[in-house]
C-alpha positions in Angstrom: -20.6 -28.4 -45.4 -21.5 -30.9 -43.1 -17.8 -31.5 -41.6 -15.9 -29.2 -40.2 -12.5 -27.0 -41.4 -9.5 -27.7 -40.8 -7.2 -24.7 -41.0 -3.2 -25.3 -39.0 -1.3 -22.5 -39.5 2.8 -21.0 -38.4 4.1 -18.1 -38.9 6.1 -19.2 -42.2 3.3 -21.5 -43.3 -0.1 -23.3 -43.8 0.5 -25.9 -42.6 -3.0 -27.5 -43.4 -6.0 -27.7 -45.6 -8.8 -30.0 -44.2 -12.5 -30.9 -44.6 -12.6 -32.9 -41.9 -15.2 -34.7 -39.6 -13.8 -34.0 -35.8 -10.5 -33.0 -34.3 -8.4 -34.4 -30.6 -6.4 -32.3 -29.1 -4.8 -31.4 -26.0 -5.9 -27.7 -24.6 -3.9 -26.3 -21.3 -7.1 -27.6 -19.0 -6.8 -31.0 -20.8 -7.7 -33.3 -23.8 -11.6 -32.0 -25.8 -12.8 -33.1 -29.1 -14.4 -30.8 -31.9 -16.9 -32.3 -34.0 -19.3 -29.8 -36.5 -21.7 -28.2 -34.8 -19.7 -27.2 -31.6 -20.2 -24.4 -29.6 -17.6 -21.9 -30.3 -14.6 -21.6 -28.0 -10.9 -20.4 -28.3 -8.9 -23.0 -26.5 -4.8 -22.6 -25.6 -2.6 -25.8 -26.7 -0.2 -28.2 -24.7 2.9 -29.0 -26.6 1.6 -32.3 -28.1 -0.5 -34.0 -30.7 -3.4 -33.2 -32.3 -5.4 -35.9 -34.1 -8.3 -36.4 -37.1 -10.3 -37.7 -38.5 -11.3 -37.6 -42.3 -13.9 -40.3 -43.5 -12.0 -43.8 -41.4 -9.0 -42.7 -41.1 -6.7 -41.2 -38.6 -4.5 -38.6 -39.1 -1.6 -37.0 -36.7 -0.3 -33.6 -36.2 2.7 -32.2 -34.0 1.5 -28.8 -32.4 4.4 -27.2 -30.3 1.6 -25.3 -28.3 -0.7 -21.8 -29.7 -4.6 -21.5 -29.8 -7.1 -23.2 -30.9 -10.7 -21.7 -32.1 -13.4 -22.4 -33.6 -16.9 -20.8 -34.8 -19.2 -21.8 -38.0 -17.8 -25.3 -38.0 -14.2 -23.6 -39.2 -11.2 -25.3 -36.6 -8.5 -22.7 -36.8 -5.0 -23.8 -35.0 -2.7 -20.7 -33.8 1.0 -23.1 -33.8 4.1 -21.8 -32.6 5.0 -24.7 -35.5 4.0 -27.8 -36.8 3.7 -30.3 -38.0 2.1 -33.0 -40.2 3.6 -37.0 -38.9 4.3 -38.4 -42.5 6.4 -34.8 -42.2 8.5 -35.3 -39.0 12.2 -36.6 -39.4 12.6 -38.3 -36.4 16.6 -38.9 -36.4 16.6 -35.0 -36.5 14.5 -35.8 -32.9 16.3 -38.2 -31.3 19.2 -36.1 -31.5 17.0 -32.6 -29.7 15.8 -35.4 -27.0 19.4 -36.1 -27.1 20.6 -32.9 -26.1 17.9 -31.8 -24.4 18.4 -35.2 -21.5 22.4 -34.0 -21.7 21.4 -30.2 -20.9 19.2 -31.7 -18.0 21.2 -34.0 -16.6 24.5 -32.8 -16.1 23.3 -29.1 -15.9 26.5 -25.8 -16.8 25.9 -22.3 -15.0 25.0 -20.9 -17.8 22.4 -23.8 -19.0 19.1 -22.7 -19.5 16.7 -26.0 -17.1 13.7 -24.4 -19.0 14.1 -23.4 -22.5 15.8 -27.6 -22.0 13.1 -29.4 -20.6 10.5 -27.2 -23.6 13.3 -28.8 -25.6 13.0 -32.3 -24.5 9.2 -32.2 -24.6 8.8 -30.6 -28.3 11.1 -33.4 -29.1 8.5 -36.2 -27.1 6.0 -34.8 -28.6 8.0 -35.0 -32.8 8.9 -38.4 -31.8 5.3 -40.4 -31.0 3.1 -38.3 -33.5 5.9 -39.5 -36.0 5.9 -43.3 -35.0 1.8 -43.4 -34.7 
């Protein structure tokens, strides 16, 4: 194989299995790109977007953190949640964003601020990926 094998897996399902030319992702230490014959590595991922190139097309995926592992031209993404751009329900993401913003703008004594911040980050990332 001349390209990379990309597998994106969550606890619930296999989101994607594809042969690709390139993978770009946001690791906790910054953006990184993976091409064929890349050195073996493991990286923790941020909540955000991941993209891959197949032929001349660039495709986007929302990833809710997790890990990326590359070895022997195989990229494995293990994520808590992941969605292909075409599968994202933008209305639902917009509603989640509004709820999180409301919780953060007027926190109650029992509001888990950290959880609301993570919900807002996920919602914004899902919306951004869906609109690409």
